[in-house]
C-alpha positions as CSV (number, residue, x, y, z in Angstrom):
1,M,48.4,111.9,122.6
2,K,49.8,114.6,125.0
3,N,50.0,112.3,127.7
4,F,52.1,110.1,125.6
5,F,54.5,112.6,124.3
6,F,55.1,113.9,127.8
7,L,55.8,110.4,129.0
8,L,58.3,110.1,126.2
9,L,60.0,113.4,127.2
10,L,60.3,112.2,130.9
11,I,61.8,108.9,129.8
12,S,64.3,111.0,127.5
13,L,65.2,113.3,130.4
14,F,65.9,110.4,132.8
15,S,68.1,108.5,130.1
16,C,69.9,111.7,129.6
17,K,70.7,112.2,133.2
18,N,72.0,108.6,133.7
19,T,74.0,108.9,130.4
20,L,75.4,112.2,131.7
21,K,76.8,110.6,134.7
22,H,78.5,107.9,132.7
23,E,79.7,110.4,130.3
24,K,80.9,112.7,133.3
25,I,82.7,109.7,134.9
26,M,84.4,108.8,131.5
27,D,85.5,112.5,131.0
28,L,87.0,112.7,134.6
29,F,88.8,109.3,133.9
30,R,90.1,110.6,130.5
31,S,91.1,113.9,132.1
32,D,93.2,112.3,134.8
33,I,94.9,109.9,132.0
34,Q,96.1,113.2,130.4
35,V,97.4,114.5,133.8
36,L,99.3,111.2,134.1
37,I,100.7,111.5,130.6
38,Q,101.8,114.9,131.3
39,D,103.6,113.9,134.7
40,I,105.4,111.0,133.0
41,S,106.5,113.6,130.3
42,R,107.9,115.8,133.1
43,L,109.6,112.9,134.6
44,E,111.2,112.1,131.1
45,L,112.4,115.6,130.7
46,L,114.0,115.8,134.2
47,V,116.0,112.5,133.4
48,Q,117.0,113.7,129.9
49,S,118.2,117.3,131.4
50,D,120.3,115.5,134.1
51,S,118.1,117.2,136.9
52,K,119.0,116.7,140.5
53,P,118.2,113.2,141.7
54,T,115.8,114.7,144.3
55,Q,113.7,116.5,141.6
56,I,113.5,113.3,139.5
57,Q,112.3,111.2,142.6
58,K,109.7,113.7,143.6
59,Q,108.4,113.8,140.0
60,F,108.2,110.0,140.0
61,L,106.2,110.0,143.3
62,Q,103.8,112.8,141.8
63,A,103.3,110.5,138.7
64,H,102.6,107.4,140.5
65,Q,100.3,109.3,142.8
66,S,98.4,110.5,139.6
67,Y,98.1,107.0,138.4
68,K,96.3,106.1,141.7
69,R,93.5,108.5,140.4
70,V,93.1,106.4,137.3
71,E,93.7,103.0,139.0
72,M,90.0,102.3,139.8
73,I,88.6,102.4,136.4
74,S,91.8,101.3,134.6
75,E,92.3,98.1,136.7
76,Y,88.7,97.3,136.4
77,Y,88.1,97.7,132.6
78,F,91.7,97.4,131.2
79,P,93.6,94.8,133.5
80,V,96.2,93.8,130.9
81,V,97.3,97.6,130.2
82,S,97.2,98.3,133.8
83,K,99.5,95.6,134.5
84,S,102.1,97.0,131.9
85,I,101.7,100.2,133.6
86,N,101.9,99.3,137.3
87,G,102.5,95.5,137.6
88,P,105.3,93.9,139.9
89,A,108.9,94.4,138.8
90,L,109.3,90.7,138.2
91,A,109.6,88.8,135.0
92,E,106.9,86.3,134.4
93,F,106.5,83.1,132.4
94,E,103.6,82.9,130.1
95,E,102.7,79.3,129.9
96,D,100.2,79.7,127.0
97,E,102.8,81.4,124.8
98,G,105.8,79.4,126.4
99,K,107.9,82.6,127.0
100,T,109.4,84.7,129.8
101,V,107.9,88.4,129.5
102,P,110.1,91.0,131.2
103,P,108.8,93.4,133.8
104,E,107.7,97.0,132.9
105,G,106.0,100.0,134.4
106,F,106.3,102.2,137.5
107,Q,107.7,99.5,139.7
108,V,110.5,99.1,137.5
109,I,111.3,102.6,137.2
110,E,111.0,102.7,141.0
111,E,113.9,100.3,141.3
112,F,116.0,102.7,139.2
113,L,115.3,105.7,141.3
114,F,115.3,104.5,144.8
115,P,116.8,104.4,147.2
116,K,119.6,106.4,145.1
117,Y,119.4,107.2,141.4
118,D,122.5,106.3,139.6
119,P,122.9,108.5,136.3
120,R,124.8,105.8,134.7
121,S,121.4,104.0,134.2
122,K,120.0,106.9,132.4
123,E,119.6,105.3,129.1
124,E,117.9,102.1,130.5
125,L,115.7,104.4,132.7
126,L,114.6,106.6,129.8
127,K,113.6,103.3,127.9
128,E,111.3,102.1,130.7
129,I,109.7,105.8,130.9
130,G,109.2,105.4,127.3
131,I,107.3,102.2,127.7
132,V,105.1,103.5,130.4
133,S,104.6,106.5,128.3
134,A,103.4,104.3,125.4
135,N,101.3,102.2,127.6
136,L,99.4,105.4,128.9
137,K,98.7,106.3,125.4
138,R,97.4,102.9,124.7
139,L,95.1,103.3,127.9
140,D,93.9,106.5,126.8
141,K,92.9,105.1,123.3
142,V,90.9,102.1,124.7
143,S,89.2,104.4,127.1
144,Q,87.5,106.0,124.3
145,T,85.4,103.0,123.2
146,N,84.4,101.4,126.5
147,E,80.8,101.3,127.6
148,L,80.1,102.0,131.3
149,T,77.1,101.1,133.3
150,D,76.1,102.2,136.7
151,S,76.5,98.7,138.0
152,H,80.2,98.4,136.8
153,I,81.0,101.7,138.4
154,F,79.8,100.9,141.9
155,D,81.5,97.5,141.5
156,A,84.7,99.2,140.7
157,M,84.5,101.6,143.5
158,R,84.0,98.6,146.1
159,L,86.8,96.7,144.4
160,E,89.2,99.9,144.8
161,V,88.4,99.9,148.5
162,F,89.4,96.3,148.6
163,R,92.7,97.2,146.5
164,I,93.5,99.7,148.9
165,I,93.3,97.1,151.8
166,T,95.2,94.4,150.0
167,L,97.8,96.0,147.6
168,G,97.9,99.7,148.7
169,I,98.3,100.2,152.4
170,T,100.5,96.8,152.4
171,G,103.1,98.6,150.2
172,F,102.6,95.9,147.3
173,D,103.0,98.5,144.5
174,S,105.3,100.7,146.2
175,P,108.0,98.1,147.6
176,I,110.9,100.4,147.9
177,V,110.0,103.8,148.5
178,Q,107.0,102.9,150.7
179,N,104.8,105.8,149.5
180,S,101.7,103.8,149.7
181,I,100.1,105.6,152.7
182,P,100.0,109.0,151.0
183,E,99.0,107.2,147.6
184,A,95.9,106.0,149.3
185,V,94.7,109.5,149.6
186,S,94.7,109.8,145.9
187,S,92.7,106.4,145.7
188,L,90.0,107.8,148.1
189,E,89.8,111.0,146.2
190,S,88.8,109.2,143.0
191,I,86.2,107.1,144.7
192,E,84.8,110.4,146.5
193,E,84.8,112.2,143.1
194,Y,82.9,109.4,141.2
195,Y,80.5,108.7,144.2
196,Q,79.4,112.3,144.5
197,I,78.2,112.2,140.8
198,Y,75.4,109.8,141.9
199,L,74.2,112.1,144.7
200,D,70.9,113.8,143.7
201,N,70.2,114.2,147.3
202,S,73.1,115.3,149.4
203,E,71.1,115.1,152.4
204,D,70.6,111.2,152.1
205,L,71.8,109.6,155.3
206,I,73.8,106.9,153.7
207,A,75.6,109.3,151.4
208,K,76.5,111.6,154.2
209,S,77.7,108.8,156.2
210,V,80.0,107.6,152.9
211,L,81.3,111.0,152.5
212,K,82.0,111.4,156.1
213,T,83.9,108.0,156.0
214,I,85.8,109.2,153.2
215,K,86.9,112.7,154.8
216,T,87.9,110.8,157.9
217,G,89.9,108.3,155.9
218,K,91.8,111.1,154.2
219,E,92.4,112.8,157.4
220,Y,93.8,109.6,159.1
221,L,96.1,109.0,156.0
222,H,97.4,112.6,156.2
223,K,98.1,112.5,159.9
224,N,99.6,108.8,159.8
225,T,102.1,108.9,156.9
226,K,105.0,106.6,158.1
227,F,104.6,103.2,156.6
228,N,105.9,101.0,159.5
229,E,103.9,102.9,162.2
230,F,100.6,103.0,160.3
231,D,97.7,101.2,162.2
232,R,96.1,99.2,159.4
233,A,93.9,97.5,161.7
234,V,92.1,100.8,162.7
235,F,92.1,101.8,159.1
236,I,90.5,98.7,157.6
237,R,88.0,98.5,160.6
238,E,86.9,102.0,160.9
239,I,87.3,103.3,157.6
240,A,87.7,100.8,154.7
241,N,85.1,98.4,155.8
242,P,82.4,101.0,156.6
243,L,83.3,102.7,153.3
244,S,82.8,99.5,151.2
245,K,79.4,98.8,153.1
246,G,78.2,102.3,152.5
247,L,78.9,102.1,148.8
248,Y,77.1,98.7,148.7
249,R,74.2,100.3,150.7
250,T,73.9,103.4,148.3
251,Q,74.0,101.0,145.3
252,M,71.0,99.1,146.8
253,E,69.1,102.5,147.8
254,L,69.5,103.7,144.1
255,K,68.3,100.3,142.9
256,I,71.4,99.6,140.9
257,P,71.7,96.0,140.0
258,L,74.7,94.1,141.1
259,I,76.9,92.5,138.5
260,K,75.8,89.2,137.5
261,E,79.1,87.3,137.5
262,V,80.5,84.3,139.1
263,R,83.7,85.3,140.8
264,G,86.0,84.1,143.5
265,L,85.2,87.2,145.5
266,K,81.4,87.3,145.2
267,T,79.9,90.6,143.8
268,T,77.6,90.6,146.8
269,A,80.5,91.1,149.1
270,Q,80.1,94.2,151.3
271,T,83.4,93.7,152.8
272,L,86.5,91.4,152.2
273,F,85.6,90.1,155.5
274,D,82.1,89.0,155.2
275,A,81.5,85.3,156.3
276,T,80.3,84.5,152.7
277,A,82.5,86.8,150.7
278,F,84.1,84.1,148.9
279,D,82.9,81.3,146.6
280,A,85.2,78.4,146.7
281,E,83.5,76.8,143.8
282,A,84.1,79.8,141.4
283,F,87.9,79.5,142.4
284,S,88.4,75.8,141.6
285,G,85.2,74.0,140.4
286,F,83.6,72.8,137.3
287,P,80.7,75.0,136.7
288,D,78.3,72.4,135.6
289,Y,79.0,70.1,138.5
290,K,77.8,72.1,141.7
291,T,78.8,71.1,145.1
292,T,75.9,69.5,147.0
293,P,75.6,68.1,150.7
294,E,75.2,64.7,149.0
295,K,78.5,64.9,147.2
296,I,80.1,66.4,150.3
297,E,79.0,63.3,152.4
298,L,80.0,60.9,149.6
299,G,83.5,62.8,149.4
300,K,84.3,62.5,153.0
301,L,83.3,58.8,152.9
302,L,85.8,58.4,150.1
303,F,88.4,60.5,151.7
304,N,88.7,58.3,154.8
305,D,88.4,54.9,152.9
306,P,91.4,53.1,151.7
307,I,89.4,51.6,148.9
308,L,90.9,54.1,146.6
309,S,94.6,53.0,147.3
310,G,96.2,50.3,145.4
311,N,96.7,47.9,148.0
312,N,93.6,49.2,150.1
313,S,96.0,50.2,153.1
314,R,96.0,54.0,152.7
315,S,93.3,56.7,152.4
316,C,93.4,60.4,151.9
317,A,92.9,60.7,155.8
318,S,96.3,58.7,156.4
319,C,98.3,61.7,155.7
320,H,95.7,64.6,156.1
321,H,94.5,64.6,159.8
322,S,91.7,66.7,160.5
323,E,92.8,67.6,163.9
324,N,96.0,69.1,162.4
325,A,94.1,71.2,159.8
326,F,94.4,68.1,157.4
327,T,98.3,67.9,157.8
328,D,100.3,65.1,159.3
329,G,102.8,66.8,161.5
330,L,105.7,65.2,159.6
331,E,108.7,66.7,157.5
332,K,107.5,64.3,154.7
333,A,105.2,61.3,154.8
334,V,106.4,57.7,154.5
335,S,105.7,56.5,150.9
336,L,103.3,53.6,150.2
337,D,105.9,50.9,150.3
338,G,107.3,52.1,153.7
339,K,110.8,52.3,152.4
340,S,111.3,55.9,151.5
341,L,109.6,59.4,152.0
342,V,107.4,61.1,149.5
343,K,108.9,64.2,147.6
344,R,107.3,67.1,149.6
345,N,105.6,68.0,152.9
346,T,102.0,67.4,153.2
347,P,100.1,70.6,152.6
348,T,96.9,71.6,154.6
349,L,93.7,71.1,152.8
350,S,91.8,73.5,155.0
351,N,91.0,76.5,152.9
352,I,93.0,75.4,149.8
353,A,89.9,75.8,147.4
354,F,90.5,79.5,147.6
355,Q,93.2,79.4,145.0
356,R,93.7,78.9,141.2
357,V,96.4,76.3,141.4
358,F,97.3,73.2,143.3
359,F,100.4,71.4,144.7
360,S,103.6,73.1,145.7
361,D,104.7,73.3,142.1
362,S,101.4,74.8,140.7
363,R,100.9,71.8,138.3
364,V,97.1,71.5,138.2
365,N,94.2,74.0,138.1
366,Y,91.3,72.0,139.7
367,L,90.7,70.4,142.9
368,E,89.4,67.3,140.9
369,D,92.7,66.9,139.4
370,Q,94.7,67.3,142.5
371,A,92.8,64.5,144.1
372,I,93.6,62.2,141.2
373,A,97.1,63.0,141.0
374,V,97.5,62.0,144.6
375,I,95.5,58.7,144.2
376,T,97.4,57.6,141.0
377,N,101.1,58.5,142.3
378,E,103.0,55.2,143.0
379,N,104.4,56.9,146.2
380,E,101.4,58.1,147.8
381,M,98.5,55.9,147.0
382,H,99.4,54.0,143.9
383,G,95.7,53.5,142.9
384,S,93.6,53.3,139.8
385,L,90.4,55.0,139.0
386,K,89.3,52.4,136.7
387,K,89.8,49.7,139.4
388,S,88.2,52.1,141.9
389,V,85.1,52.4,139.8
390,L,84.6,48.6,139.6
391,A,85.3,48.2,143.3
392,L,82.8,51.0,144.1
393,K,80.1,49.6,141.7
394,T,80.2,46.2,143.5
395,N,79.8,48.0,146.8
396,G,76.3,48.2,147.9
397,R,76.7,51.1,150.4
398,Y,78.8,53.2,147.8
399,A,76.2,52.5,145.1
400,A,73.3,54.1,147.1
401,K,75.7,57.2,148.1
402,F,76.7,57.8,144.5
403,Q,73.0,57.6,143.2
404,K,72.2,60.0,145.8
405,A,75.0,62.5,144.8
406,F,74.8,61.9,141.0
407,P,71.2,60.8,140.2
408,K,71.5,61.3,136.5
409,K,75.1,59.5,136.3
410,A,76.5,56.3,136.8
411,I,79.6,55.7,139.0
412,D,82.5,56.8,137.0
413,E,86.1,58.2,137.3
414,F,84.8,61.9,137.2
415,A,82.1,61.4,139.9
416,I,84.8,59.9,142.1
417,K,87.1,62.9,141.9
418,N,84.1,65.3,141.8
419,A,82.9,63.9,145.2
420,L,86.3,64.2,146.7
421,A,86.9,67.8,145.5
422,S,83.4,68.7,146.7
423,Y,84.4,67.4,150.3
424,I,87.7,69.3,150.2
425,R,85.7,72.5,149.1
426,S,83.4,72.2,152.1
427,L,86.8,72.7,154.3
428,S,87.1,76.2,153.1
429,N,85.4,78.7,155.1
430,Y,86.6,81.3,157.7
431,D,85.7,81.5,161.2
432,S,88.9,82.4,163.0
433,K,89.7,85.2,165.5
434,F,90.9,87.2,163.0
435,D,88.0,87.1,160.8
436,E,85.8,88.0,163.7
437,F,88.0,90.9,164.7
438,M,87.8,92.4,161.2
439,R,84.1,92.0,161.3
440,G,83.9,93.8,164.5
441,E,82.7,90.8,166.5
442,E,85.9,90.0,168.4
443,K,88.7,91.9,170.1
444,F,92.6,91.6,169.7
445,D,94.9,92.2,172.4
446,L,97.9,94.7,171.8
447,D,100.4,91.9,170.7
448,E,97.8,90.7,168.1
449,I,97.1,94.1,166.8
450,A,100.8,94.9,166.4
451,G,101.5,91.4,164.8
452,F,98.8,92.2,162.3
453,N,100.2,95.7,161.5
454,L,103.8,94.1,161.1
455,F,102.2,91.3,158.9
456,A,100.6,93.8,156.6
457,G,103.5,96.5,157.0
458,K,107.2,96.2,158.1
459,A,107.4,92.6,157.9
460,K,105.9,92.5,154.2
461,C,104.1,89.1,154.8
462,A,100.9,90.5,153.2
463,T,102.7,91.4,149.8
464,C,102.7,87.7,149.1
465,H,100.1,86.2,151.6
466,F,97.5,88.6,150.5
467,I,94.7,89.6,153.0
468,P,92.3,88.1,153.8
469,L,93.0,84.8,152.4
470,T,96.7,84.8,153.3
471,N,97.7,82.8,150.3
472,G,99.3,84.0,146.8
473,T,96.0,84.5,145.0
474,V,96.1,88.2,143.9
475,P,93.3,90.4,145.1
476,P,91.1,92.0,144.4
477,S,90.2,90.0,141.2
478,F,91.6,86.7,142.8
479,I,92.1,85.0,139.6
480,K,95.6,84.1,139.6
481,S,97.7,82.4,142.3
482,E,101.5,83.3,142.5
483,S,104.5,81.1,143.0
484,E,107.8,82.5,144.5
485,V,111.4,81.8,144.6
486,L,112.4,82.0,148.2
487,G,115.8,80.0,148.4
488,V,114.5,77.5,151.0
489,P,117.5,75.4,152.5
490,N,117.6,71.7,153.1
491,A,118.3,70.0,156.3
492,N,122.1,70.5,155.6
493,K,121.6,74.3,155.0
494,K,122.2,74.0,151.3
495,L,119.8,75.3,148.6
496,D,117.0,72.5,148.5
497,A,117.5,70.5,145.3
498,D,113.7,70.4,144.5
499,L,113.4,72.6,141.3
500,G,109.5,73.2,142.1
501,R,107.4,74.8,139.1
502,F,110.6,74.6,136.9
503,E,109.9,70.9,136.6
504,S,106.5,71.6,134.5
505,T,107.4,74.9,132.7
506,K,111.2,74.5,132.1
507,A,111.3,78.3,132.5
508,E,114.6,79.5,134.3
509,I,112.6,82.1,136.3
510,N,110.6,79.2,137.7
511,R,113.8,77.2,138.8
512,N,113.1,76.6,142.8
513,S,109.7,78.4,142.5
514,F,107.0,77.1,144.8
515,K,103.3,78.2,145.2
516,T,102.5,80.6,148.0
517,P,100.2,78.6,150.4
518,T,97.8,79.8,152.7
519,I,98.9,80.5,156.3
520,R,95.5,80.0,157.6
521,N,95.8,77.7,160.6
522,V,99.5,77.9,160.5
523,A,99.9,77.1,164.2
524,L,98.6,73.7,163.4
525,T,100.5,72.6,160.3
526,A,104.1,72.3,161.4
527,P,106.8,71.5,160.0
528,Y,106.8,74.2,157.3
529,M,107.9,75.0,153.7
530,H,107.6,72.5,150.8
531,N,110.2,70.1,152.4
532,G,109.4,70.6,155.9
533,V,112.7,72.0,156.9
534,F,111.6,74.6,159.5
535,K,110.1,73.0,162.4
536,T,108.7,76.2,164.2
537,L,107.2,79.5,163.2
538,E,110.3,81.2,164.9
539,E,112.5,79.5,162.4
540,V,110.4,80.5,159.5
541,I,110.4,84.1,160.5
542,D,114.2,84.1,160.9
543,F,114.5,82.9,157.4
544,Y,112.4,85.8,155.9
545,N,114.1,88.3,158.2
546,D,117.4,87.4,157.1
547,G,116.3,87.8,153.3
548,G,115.6,84.2,152.4
549,G,118.1,82.2,150.4
550,K,120.3,85.1,149.4
551,G,120.6,86.0,153.1
552,L,121.7,82.6,153.7
553,G,124.4,83.2,150.9
554,F,122.8,81.1,148.2
555,N,123.6,82.2,144.5
556,L,120.0,82.5,143.5
557,P,119.6,85.3,140.6
558,N,115.9,84.6,140.3
559,Q,114.9,84.9,144.0
560,T,111.6,86.9,144.0
561,L,111.8,87.3,147.7
562,P,113.4,90.8,148.7
563,E,117.0,90.0,150.0
564,D,117.1,93.0,152.2
565,K,116.8,92.1,155.9
566,L,113.7,93.0,157.6
567,N,115.4,93.8,160.9
568,L,112.4,92.7,163.0
569,T,113.1,92.9,166.8
570,S,112.6,89.9,169.0
571,I,109.4,91.5,170.4
572,E,108.4,92.2,166.9
573,K,108.8,88.4,166.1
574,K,106.7,87.3,169.0
575,Q,104.0,89.8,168.0
576,L,104.0,88.4,164.3
577,I,103.5,84.8,165.7
578,A,100.7,86.2,168.1
579,F,98.9,87.4,165.1
580,M,99.4,84.3,163.1
581,K,97.8,82.2,165.9
582,T,94.6,84.2,165.4
583,L,94.5,82.7,162.0
584,T,93.4,79.4,163.5
585,D,89.8,78.4,162.7
586,K,87.6,78.0,165.7
587,K,86.6,74.5,164.7
588,Y,90.0,73.3,165.3
589,L,90.3,75.2,168.6
590,K,87.0,73.3,169.8
591,N,88.9,70.1,169.2
């Protein structure tokens, strides 16, 4: 009996110890929320009392830096509230509710205060500060009831490292003042503080390595504060990647289970650049219909066979050429009847599975639906799934292939589109020089390094083409793919008449809005933009460098691309292109 009670006591003590870790982390989180609330209150008082603009700006920077200390847990557990506090300063159309939601939060306030505060906007500014204050109190309230586990904490810490890489040092949430380098220090400090709670043995080699990496990272950030000069390649390869790996190894050493959840970015990813970090099926697949080698083989056969078109003259491969990363090199493809052109430029199919919506106007959510939309489009293939099913059932070769791919299912419409989508998903994997460089397996020359730092810094490419996917799927959750209003011209240098996403949503903010595509293999996929108007990468860069459509003089009040000139030099433009060429998958270079 004594042994039994002793065992119970040990279990109780062990449970208490773990509970205290959870409680301590939540206590730290709630305490940091209170500091942030006080910082916002001070900002409000300074504005109310008409303090010097420099004092107000300084207090704003302090408040936003305080947010970085709560960001890790806030973004992980309370993403909706977090978006209200620190989301982009852009209105957004909520399709489920059919309404446009105005922006709110720190980034909206930043636009009032920088580069110069105009006291005439005082009332509007105070209103926005009040909204942030209310949302912080909401965050404080919801934080009182949430349950934490060790698995969630370690997951959140790794995701915060990924957030620093993708949204922090790129300037995504500090777009005007560009204070993201100093703010990354606060993010590292929050990781360090939470991590140390789990260290029962400070002499553990992995733990010592993690703490040393964090210390090195903070020193590097303190020493290199200039946004345009910051070497992101060094920071990611020598600090961020080793840190996320170290957090993963610590979790394994402590025998803390990984989160069992299907995500676009796998919960097993040690870094953002692991060869198997992303799950194409989790982005755009049907969970009950897994991709298999048999489906891929069948899908490839269908992809290259004109049997799916209305007149048996055109296959998917007619416009998606494998040697061009599955594009056709044309401004716009010729329509099926040969008398006109299709509406838009042929997009790459390589790596498109790593996004949440498809087509330039984001009108479908699954690869299966994308394939069928093309097949049934009268200008593209003018096919019929019903007729295709009948044709395939009478084809002995296909009957055997379908039986192998779908052993419990007869040939039907879903099987056709699932097979096609499975093949397209198989085209989504990364083996470029860039990926190998980030994994420490390849070297960049000086122009390629400079180009990457421009891409993720001064040129602001990575604030829309997010690292590492280089498309508009927002990290580190990767659950939403964005579209942008750029103001793309037509061949006559007028605003292109294609209304883009507006055609399906009818929301004014979506007028001329197009999905942000991947720029993987961009060296192979000219011409560029939804209408193929730019024939070279140099033309594309010039367009962005001049501020998009507004830079061309278009009246475009809903343009989401910043209209300020980037002021890239001719050398910087060449370096940017040198980097973009490293995004070509090696399978295409071999060809």
